[in-house]
KOLVEXZA-61081 format. One line per field, with one value per residue: residue number from 1; x, y, z of N, C-alpha, C in turn. Coordinates in steps of 0.2 Angstrom, whole numbers, plus 5000, padded with zeros to 4 digits. Each point is the difference from the previous one (the first is absolute). Layout:
N
num: (NUM:...) $
n_xx: (X:...) $
n_yy: (Y:...) $
n_zz: (Z:...) $
ca_xx: (X:...) $
ca_yy: (Y:...) $
ca_zz: (Z:...) $
c_xx: (X:...) $
c_yy: (Y:...) $
c_zz: (Z:...) $
//
This chain:
320
num: (1:2:3:4:5:6:7:8:9:10:11:12:13:14:15:16:17:18:19:20:21:22:23:24:25:26:27:28:29:30:31:32:33:34:35:36:37:38:39:40:41:42:43:44:45:46:47:48:49:50:51:52:53:54:55:56:57:58:59:60:61:62:63:64:65:66:67:68:69:70:71:72:73:74:75:76:77:78:79:80:81:82:83:84:85:86:87:88:89:90:91:92:93:94:95:96:97:98:99:100:101:102:103:104:105:106:107:108:109:110:111:112:113:114:115:116:117:118:119:120:121:122:123:124:125:126:127:128:129:130:131:132:133:134:135:136:137:138:139:140:141:142:143:144:145:146:147:148:149:150:151:152:153:154:155:156:157:158:159:160:161:162:163:164:165:166:167:168:169:170:171:172:173:174:175:176:177:178:179:180:181:182:183:184:185:186:187:188:189:190:191:192:193:194:195:196:197:198:199:200:201:202:203:204:205:206:207:208:209:210:211:212:213:214:215:216:217:218:219:220:221:222:223:224:225:226:227:228:229:230:231:232:233:234:235:236:237:238:239:240:241:242:243:244:245:246:247:248:249:250:251:252:253:254:255:256:257:258:259:260:261:262:263:264:265:266:267:268:269:270:271:272:273:274:275:276:277:278:279:280:281:282:283:284:285:286:287:288:289:290:291:292:293:294:295:296:297:298:299:300:301:302:303:304:305:306:307:308:309:310:311:312:313:314:315:316:317:318:319:320) $
n_xx: (5004:4999:5005:4998:5000:4993:4997:4996:5000:4995:4999:5001:4994:5004:5001:4995:5004:4995:4998:5000:5007:5000:5006:5004:5002:5006:5001:4995:4997:4995:4995:4994:4996:5001:4994:5004:5001:5005:5003:5003:5002:5000:5005:4998:5005:5000:4999:4995:5002:4994:5004:4997:5000:4995:5002:4994:4997:5001:5002:4996:5002:5006:4997:4996:5002:4999:4995:4999:5002:4997:5000:4999:5006:5002:5000:4994:5001:4993:5001:4993:4995:4996:4997:4994:4997:4998:4994:5004:5002:4998:5006:4996:5002:4995:5002:5007:4997:4998:5006:4997:4999:5007:5002:5003:5004:5005:5006:5001:5004:5004:5001:5006:4999:4998:5005:4996:4998:5000:5003:4994:4999:5007:4997:5003:4995:5004:5005:4997:4998:5006:5002:4995:5002:5005:4999:4996:5000:5005:5001:4998:4993:4995:4998:5005:5001:5003:5003:4998:5006:4998:4998:5005:4999:5002:5000:5002:5005:5001:5000:5004:5003:5000:5002:5004:5000:5007:5002:5005:5006:5004:5005:5005:5006:5003:5004:4994:5003:4999:4997:5000:4994:5004:4999:5004:4994:5003:4994:4996:4994:4996:4995:4997:4997:4994:4997:4996:4994:5000:4994:5003:4998:5006:5001:5006:4999:5005:5005:5003:4998:5002:4998:4993:5000:4994:5001:4997:4995:4998:4995:4999:4995:5003:5002:5005:5001:5007:5002:5005:5002:5006:5002:5006:4999:5001:5004:5003:5000:5002:5004:5003:5000:5003:5003:5001:5002:5003:4999:5002:5001:4997:4994:4997:5000:5004:5003:4997:5007:5000:5001:5007:4998:5004:5005:4998:5002:5000:4994:4998:4996:4995:5001:4994:5004:5003:4993:5000:5005:4996:5003:4994:5000:4998:4998:5005:5005:5004:5002:5006:4998:5006:5000:5001:4995:4994:4998:5000:5002:5003:5006:5003:5005:5003:4995:5002:5000:4998:4994:4998:4994:5001:5002:4998:4994:4999:4995:5005:5002:5002:4999:5007) $
n_yy: (4994:5005:5003:5003:5004:4999:5006:4997:5003:5005:4996:5005:4996:4995:5003:4998:4998:5004:4995:5000:5000:4995:5001:4996:4994:4997:5007:4997:5003:4996:5004:4999:5004:5002:4999:5004:5001:5003:4996:5004:4994:5004:4996:5004:4998:4995:5006:4998:5003:5001:5001:5005:5000:5003:4995:4998:5001:4994:5002:5006:5000:4998:5000:4996:5004:5005:4997:4998:5007:4999:4994:5005:5000:5001:5007:4999:5000:4998:4998:5002:4996:5005:4994:5001:4994:5000:4998:5002:5004:5005:5003:5004:5006:4999:4994:5003:5004:4994:5001:5005:4998:5000:5003:4994:5003:5001:4998:5002:4996:5005:5003:5001:5005:4999:4997:5000:5006:4995:5005:4998:5007:4999:4995:4995:5001:4995:5003:5006:4996:4998:5007:5002:4996:5002:5006:5001:4996:4997:5007:5000:5002:4997:5006:4999:5002:4996:5005:4994:4998:5003:4994:4999:4999:5006:4998:4994:5004:5004:4994:4998:5006:5000:4993:5002:5004:4999:5005:4996:5001:4998:5003:4997:5004:4994:5004:5003:5006:5002:5003:5002:5000:4995:5002:4996:4996:4999:5004:4996:5004:4995:5004:4995:5003:5000:4996:5005:4998:5006:5002:5004:5004:5003:5006:5002:5005:5000:5004:4995:4995:4995:5000:4997:4993:5000:4995:4995:4997:4995:5002:4994:5004:5000:5006:4997:5005:5000:5005:5005:4999:5001:4994:4999:5006:4999:5005:4995:4996:5006:5002:4993:4999:5006:4999:4994:5004:5004:4996:4997:5007:5000:5002:4995:5000:4995:5002:4994:4999:5005:5005:5000:4998:4996:5004:4997:4995:4998:5003:4994:5002:5000:5006:5003:5002:4994:4998:5006:4997:4995:4997:4999:4993:4999:4996:5001:5004:4996:5000:4998:4998:5001:4997:5003:5003:4997:5007:5001:5005:4994:5003:5002:4996:5005:5002:4996:5005:4995:5000:5002:4997:4998:4995:5005:4998:5006:4998:4997:5006:4995:5002:5000) $
n_zz: (5000:4996:5001:4995:5005:5001:5000:5004:4994:4998:4995:4996:4998:4998:4994:4996:4995:4998:4997:4993:5001:5004:5003:4996:5003:5001:4998:4998:5006:5000:5002:5003:4996:5006:5000:5004:5006:4997:5003:5005:5002:5005:5003:5006:5004:4996:4996:4997:4994:4998:4995:4997:4993:5003:5004:4998:5005:5000:5006:5000:4994:5002:5006:4996:4995:5003:5003:4994:4999:5006:4998:4995:4998:5006:5000:4997:4993:4998:4994:4999:4999:5003:5000:4997:5001:4993:4998:4995:5006:4996:5000:5004:4996:4995:5001:4999:4995:4999:5003:5001:4994:5002:4995:4999:5005:4995:5003:4994:5003:4997:5006:5001:5004:5006:5003:5005:4997:4995:4996:4997:4999:5002:5004:4995:4996:4997:5002:4999:4995:4999:5001:4995:4996:5002:5000:4995:4994:5002:5001:4993:5000:4997:4998:5003:4994:4996:4997:4997:4998:4994:4999:4995:4993:4998:4994:5003:5003:4995:4997:5005:5000:4993:4999:5005:4995:5000:5005:5002:4997:5004:4997:5004:4999:4999:4997:4999:5001:5006:4995:5006:4999:4997:4993:5002:5000:5006:5001:4997:4998:4998:4998:5003:4996:5002:4995:4997:4996:4998:5000:4995:5005:5001:5000:5003:4998:4996:5000:5000:5005:5003:5006:5001:5000:4999:5004:4998:5003:4996:5003:4996:5000:5006:4998:5003:5003:4997:4995:5001:4994:5004:5003:4997:4999:4993:4998:4996:5006:5004:4995:5000:5007:5000:4995:5004:5006:4997:4994:5005:5000:5006:5001:5000:5006:4997:5005:5001:5003:4995:5004:5003:5005:5000:5001:5006:5002:4993:5000:4999:5005:4996:5004:5002:5005:5000:4999:5003:5002:5001:4995:4998:5000:4994:5004:4996:5002:4999:5006:5000:5006:5003:5005:5006:5001:5002:5001:5007:4997:4998:5002:4994:5003:4999:4996:4994:4996:4997:4998:4994:5001:4994:5004:5004:5001:5000:4997:4998:5002:5004:5007:5001) $
ca_xx: (4996:5004:5002:4997:4995:4995:4994:4993:4995:4997:5005:4996:5000:5002:4994:5000:4999:4994:5002:4995:5003:5005:5006:5001:5007:5002:5001:4993:4995:4993:4995:4994:4999:4994:4995:4998:5004:5007:5001:5006:5000:5006:4999:5006:4998:4995:4993:4999:4997:4998:5000:4998:5006:5001:5001:4994:4999:4996:4999:4993:4996:5001:5002:5001:5007:5005:5000:5003:5007:5003:5006:5005:5006:5000:5004:5000:4995:4998:4996:4995:4993:4994:4996:4994:4999:4993:4998:5004:5006:5004:5000:4995:5000:4993:4998:5003:4997:4994:5002:4995:4995:5002:5004:5006:5005:5006:5006:5005:5007:5004:5007:5003:5005:5004:4999:5003:5005:5005:4998:5002:4997:5005:5000:4996:4993:4999:5002:4995:4995:5002:4999:4993:4998:5004:5000:4993:4994:4999:4996:4993:4995:4994:4999:5007:5002:5006:4999:5005:5002:4996:5004:4997:5002:4996:4994:4995:4997:4995:4994:4997:4997:4994:4995:4998:4998:5004:5001:5006:5006:5006:5007:5005:5006:5001:5006:4999:5000:4994:5001:4995:4997:5002:4997:5007:5000:5002:4994:4995:4994:4996:4993:4997:4993:4995:4999:4993:4997:4995:4997:5002:4994:5001:5007:5000:5004:5006:5001:5001:4995:4997:5004:4999:4994:4995:4999:4995:4998:4992:4996:4994:5000:5002:5007:5002:5006:5005:5006:5003:5007:5005:5006:5001:5000:5006:4997:4997:4994:4994:4998:4996:4994:4995:4997:4994:4995:4997:4994:4995:4998:4993:4999:4998:5005:4997:5001:4994:5001:5002:5006:5000:4999:5007:5006:5003:5007:5006:4998:4998:4993:4998:4995:4997:5005:5005:4997:5000:5006:5000:4996:4997:5001:4996:5004:5001:5007:5002:5008:5003:5003:5003:4998:5002:4994:4994:5000:4993:4995:4998:5004:5006:5006:5006:4999:5005:4998:5004:4998:4993:4998:4995:4997:4995:4994:4999:4995:5002:5005:4997:5005:5002) $
ca_yy: (5006:5007:5003:5007:5001:5004:5000:4998:5006:5000:5001:5001:4994:5000:5001:4996:5003:4997:4998:4996:4993:4998:4997:4993:4998:4997:5005:5003:4995:5003:5000:5002:5007:5000:5006:5002:5006:4999:5002:4998:4998:5002:4998:5003:5000:4995:5002:5000:5005:4999:5007:5000:5002:5008:5001:5001:4994:4995:4995:4999:4998:4992:4998:4993:4999:5002:4995:4994:5001:5001:4996:5001:5002:5007:5004:4998:5003:4996:5003:4996:5003:4997:4997:4996:4995:4999:4994:4995:4999:5004:5007:5005:5006:5002:4996:5003:5006:4998:4994:5000:4994:4994:4997:4999:5005:4997:5005:4996:5003:4999:5003:5001:5006:5000:4994:5000:5005:5000:5002:4995:5002:4999:4993:4999:4998:4993:4999:5002:4996:4994:5002:4999:4993:4997:5004:5003:4996:4995:5003:5003:4995:5003:5002:5002:4996:5001:5001:4995:5000:4996:4995:4999:5005:5006:4999:4996:5003:5005:4996:4997:5005:5002:4995:5000:5007:5003:5007:5001:4997:5004:4997:5003:4997:4996:5003:5007:5003:5003:5007:5004:5005:5000:4996:5000:4995:4994:4996:5002:4997:5000:4998:4995:5002:4997:5003:4998:5005:5005:5004:5007:5003:5007:5003:5007:5004:5004:5005:4997:4995:4998:4999:4994:4997:4998:4993:4996:4993:4999:4995:5000:5006:5006:5001:5002:5004:4996:5003:5004:4997:5005:4997:4996:5003:5004:5006:4998:4996:5004:5004:4995:4998:5006:4999:4995:5001:5007:4999:4996:5004:5001:5005:4996:4995:4994:4996:4999:5001:5007:5001:4996:5005:5001:4999:4994:5000:5002:5006:4998:5000:5005:5004:5005:5005:4998:4998:5006:5000:4995:5000:4994:4997:4994:4994:4996:4998:4995:5001:4996:5004:4997:5003:4996:4997:5004:5002:4999:5005:4997:5003:4997:5004:5001:4998:5002:4998:4995:5001:4999:4994:5000:4993:4999:5004:5003:4997:4994:5001:4999:4999:4993) $
ca_zz: (5000:5000:5006:5000:5005:4998:5004:4997:5000:4994:4994:4994:4996:4993:4996:4994:4994:4996:4993:4997:4999:5005:4998:5001:5001:5006:5005:5002:5003:4999:5005:4999:5002:5005:5000:5007:5003:5001:5008:5003:5006:5004:5007:5004:5007:5001:4998:4993:4997:4993:4997:4993:4996:5001:5007:5004:5005:4998:5005:5002:4994:4999:5006:4999:4997:5005:5005:4997:4999:5006:5001:4995:5003:5003:4996:4993:4995:4995:4994:4998:4998:5003:4995:5001:4995:4999:5001:4996:5003:4996:5002:4997:5004:5002:5006:5006:5002:5004:5004:5006:4999:5003:4995:5003:4998:5001:4999:4996:5000:4995:5000:5006:5000:5006:5003:5007:5001:4994:4993:4995:4994:4995:4998:4994:5002:5001:5007:5004:5000:5005:5007:5002:5001:5005:5006:5001:4999:5006:5006:4998:4997:4997:4993:4997:4995:4996:4992:4997:4993:4995:4996:4993:4995:5000:4996:5003:5006:4997:4998:5006:5004:4996:5001:5007:5001:5005:4998:4996:5002:5002:4998:5004:5000:5006:5004:5002:5007:5002:4999:5002:4996:4993:4995:4996:4994:5003:5002:4995:5000:4994:5002:4995:5002:4997:4994:4998:4996:5002:4995:5000:4999:5002:5001:5002:4995:5001:4995:4993:4998:5007:5006:5002:4997:5004:4998:5003:4997:5000:5005:4997:4995:5003:5000:5007:5000:5004:5002:4996:4999:4997:4999:4995:4993:4997:4996:4994:5001:5002:4994:4996:5003:5000:4993:5000:5005:4999:4997:5004:5005:5001:5006:5006:5003:4999:5006:5004:5007:5001:5004:5006:5006:5003:4996:5001:5004:4996:4996:4993:4999:4996:5003:4995:4999:4996:4994:4996:4996:4995:4994:4999:4993:4999:5002:4994:5000:5005:5001:5005:5006:5005:5007:5006:5004:5001:5006:5003:4997:4993:4995:4999:5003:4996:4994:4995:4993:4996:4993:4998:4997:4995:5000:5005:5000:5007:5004:5003:5005:5006:5005:5001) $
c_xx: (5004:5001:4997:4994:4995:4994:4994:4995:4998:5006:4995:5001:5003:4994:5001:4999:4995:5003:4995:5003:5005:5006:5000:5007:5001:5001:4993:4996:4993:4996:4994:5000:4994:4996:4998:5004:5007:5001:5007:4998:5006:4999:5007:4997:4994:4993:5000:4997:4999:4999:4998:5006:5001:5001:4994:4999:4995:4998:4993:4996:5000:5003:5002:5007:5005:5001:5004:5007:5004:5007:5006:5007:5000:5005:5001:4995:4999:4996:4995:4994:4994:4995:4994:4999:4993:4997:5003:5007:5005:5001:4996:5000:4993:4998:5003:4997:4993:5001:4996:4995:5002:5005:5007:5006:5007:5006:5005:5007:5004:5007:5002:5005:5004:4998:5005:5005:5005:4997:5002:4998:5005:5001:4996:4993:4999:5003:4996:4994:5002:5000:4993:4998:5004:4998:4993:4994:4999:4996:4993:4996:4995:4997:5007:5002:5006:4998:5005:5003:4996:5005:4997:5002:4995:4994:4995:4997:4995:4994:4996:4997:4994:4994:4996:4997:5003:5003:5006:5006:5006:5006:5005:5006:5002:5006:4998:5000:4993:5001:4994:4997:5002:4996:5006:4999:5002:4994:4995:4994:4996:4993:4997:4992:4995:4997:4993:4998:4995:4997:5002:4993:5000:5007:5000:5005:5006:5001:5001:4995:4997:5005:4999:4994:4995:4997:4995:4999:4992:4998:4993:5000:5002:5008:5002:5007:5005:5006:5001:5007:5004:5006:5000:5000:5007:4996:4997:4994:4994:4997:4995:4993:4995:4997:4994:4994:4996:4994:4994:4997:4992:4999:4998:5005:4997:5001:4994:5001:5003:4994:5000:5000:5007:5006:5004:5007:5005:4999:4999:4993:4998:4993:4997:5005:5005:4998:5000:5006:5000:4996:4998:5001:4994:5004:5001:5007:5002:5008:5002:5004:5003:4998:5002:4994:4994:5000:4993:4995:4998:5003:5007:5006:5006:4998:5004:4997:5005:4999:4993:4999:4995:4997:4995:4994:4999:4994:5002:5005:4997:5005:5002:4998) $
c_yy: (5006:5003:5007:5000:5005:5000:4997:5006:5000:5002:5000:4994:5001:4999:4995:5005:4997:4998:4995:4993:4999:4997:4993:4999:4997:5005:5003:4994:5003:4999:5002:5008:4999:5006:5002:5006:4998:5003:4997:4998:5001:4998:5003:5001:4995:5001:5000:5007:4998:5007:4999:5002:5008:5001:5001:4994:4995:4995:5000:4998:4992:4997:4992:4999:5002:4995:4994:5001:5001:4996:5001:5002:5007:5004:4998:5004:4996:5004:4995:5003:4997:4999:4997:4996:4999:4993:4994:5000:5005:5007:5004:5006:5002:4996:5003:5006:4999:4994:5000:4995:4993:4996:4998:5004:4996:5006:4995:5003:4999:5003:5001:5006:5000:4993:5000:5006:5001:5002:4994:5002:5000:4993:4999:4997:4993:4999:5003:4996:4994:5002:5000:4993:4997:5004:5003:4995:4995:5002:5002:4994:5004:5005:5003:4995:5002:5001:4996:5002:4995:4996:5000:5006:5006:4999:4996:5004:5005:4997:4998:5006:5003:4995:5001:5007:5004:5007:5000:4997:5005:4997:5004:4997:4996:5003:5007:5001:5003:5008:5005:5006:5001:4996:4998:4995:4993:4996:5003:4996:5000:4998:4995:5001:4994:5004:4998:5006:5004:5005:5007:5004:5007:5002:5006:5004:5003:5005:4997:4995:4998:4999:4993:4997:4998:4993:4996:4993:5000:4995:5000:5005:5006:5001:5003:5003:4996:5004:5006:4999:5006:4997:4995:5003:5004:5006:4997:4996:5004:5003:4995:4999:5006:5000:4996:5002:5007:5000:4997:5004:5000:5005:4996:4995:4993:4995:5000:5002:5007:5005:4996:5005:5002:4999:4993:5000:5002:5006:4998:5000:5006:5003:5004:5006:4998:4999:5006:5000:4995:5001:4992:4997:4994:4994:4995:4997:4995:5001:4994:5004:4996:5003:4995:4996:5004:5002:4999:5005:4998:5004:4996:5004:4999:4997:5003:4998:4996:5001:5000:4993:5000:4994:4999:5005:5003:4997:4993:5001:5000:5000:4993:4997) $
c_zz: (5000:5007:5001:5004:4997:5005:4997:5000:4993:4994:4994:4996:4993:4995:4994:4994:4995:4993:4997:4998:5005:4997:5001:5001:5007:5006:5003:5003:5000:5006:4998:5002:5004:5000:5006:5002:5002:5008:5002:5008:5004:5007:5003:5007:5002:4998:4992:4998:4993:4996:4993:4996:5001:5007:5004:5005:4998:5006:5002:4995:4999:5006:5000:4997:5005:5005:4997:4999:5006:5001:4996:5004:5002:4996:4993:4996:4995:4995:4998:4998:5003:4994:5002:4995:4999:5001:4996:5002:4996:5004:4997:5004:5002:5006:5006:5002:5004:5005:5007:5000:5002:4995:5003:4998:5002:4999:4996:5000:4994:5000:5008:5000:5006:5003:5007:5001:4995:4994:4995:4993:4994:4998:4994:5002:5001:5007:5005:5001:5005:5007:5003:5002:5006:5007:5001:5000:5006:5006:4999:4998:4997:5005:4996:4995:4996:4993:4997:4994:4996:4996:4993:4996:5001:4996:5004:5007:4998:4998:5006:5004:4997:5002:5007:5002:5005:4997:4995:5003:5002:4998:5004:4998:5006:5004:5002:5007:5001:5000:5003:4996:4993:4996:4995:4994:5002:5002:4994:5001:4994:5002:4995:5002:4997:4994:4998:4995:5004:4995:5001:4999:5002:5001:5004:4995:5002:4995:4993:4998:5007:5005:5002:4996:5006:4998:5004:4997:5001:5006:4997:4994:5003:4999:5007:5000:5005:5002:4995:4999:4996:4997:4994:4993:4999:4997:4994:5001:5002:4994:4996:5003:5000:4993:5000:5004:4998:4996:5004:5006:5000:5006:5006:5003:5000:5006:5005:5007:5002:5000:5007:5006:5003:4995:5002:5004:4996:4996:4993:4999:4995:5003:4994:4999:4995:4993:4995:4995:4994:4993:4999:4993:4999:5002:4995:5000:5007:5001:5004:5005:5005:5007:5005:5003:4999:5008:5003:4997:4993:4994:4999:5003:4995:4993:4995:4993:4996:4993:4998:4998:4995:4999:5005:4999:5007:5004:5003:5005:5007:5005:5001:5006) $
//
């Protein structure tokens, strides 16, 4: 163990670089991208403090996790994620937001910064993981869990993540140091979203064309609003989509469930006030969209445009 002494205190977490393609090769290891709250577990003077990535107190919010972390080594700092699992056992941020309903909460450990008063941040990642396995995990039990290294080729891991509707994957250099507050590229993340068709039946305008598409699905004969989508467009694709939607403009809103009474937890609800900005379309075009999950407000979270579908009829688009 390194001889460099360190205090067990808040350390700004190392950040992940977002990418559309993860690196491959023997120098990289892969983990699941956990859809929760990044947190540091700090134990000093025999007491555990659970801190958010912005150094806010999580002790009162997640007392069960704090209690479960009590046996961790004193004068140590652990990096991890508070995660709620849905009914299928998958990490779900929406479930975490509604954890008061009794969803199981877990703290997934994936790194170690300080161990028994010693700074281990300059130790290669694979060696830090060995220290976790030797000095930390034997003292802890459920709901504390370990974020494992995923075995297999990257293509198979991506396919498996998509099949299981998981959020994404993380790639880390096996020899990487822990770089507090840095987004150096030694750690990278790629989102693997769920994908489905939705009817394009409105938009919010911008100076050139549009800012967001308003999308939904059919429930019987009724068109139901699902989301406003701003992500996934290039300047060229925006121009191309706008050419197709502009001739479809109509005066009346085609969505049966609008306006909504509240903006919702994520601000995706379309209230009467927000609808003033919208331009409505004949519900004819269908697009493919990726998203993380359905929220409790029946909206899509983190939706992203993939492309228009000319092989799907709008009336056949149903909620999955």
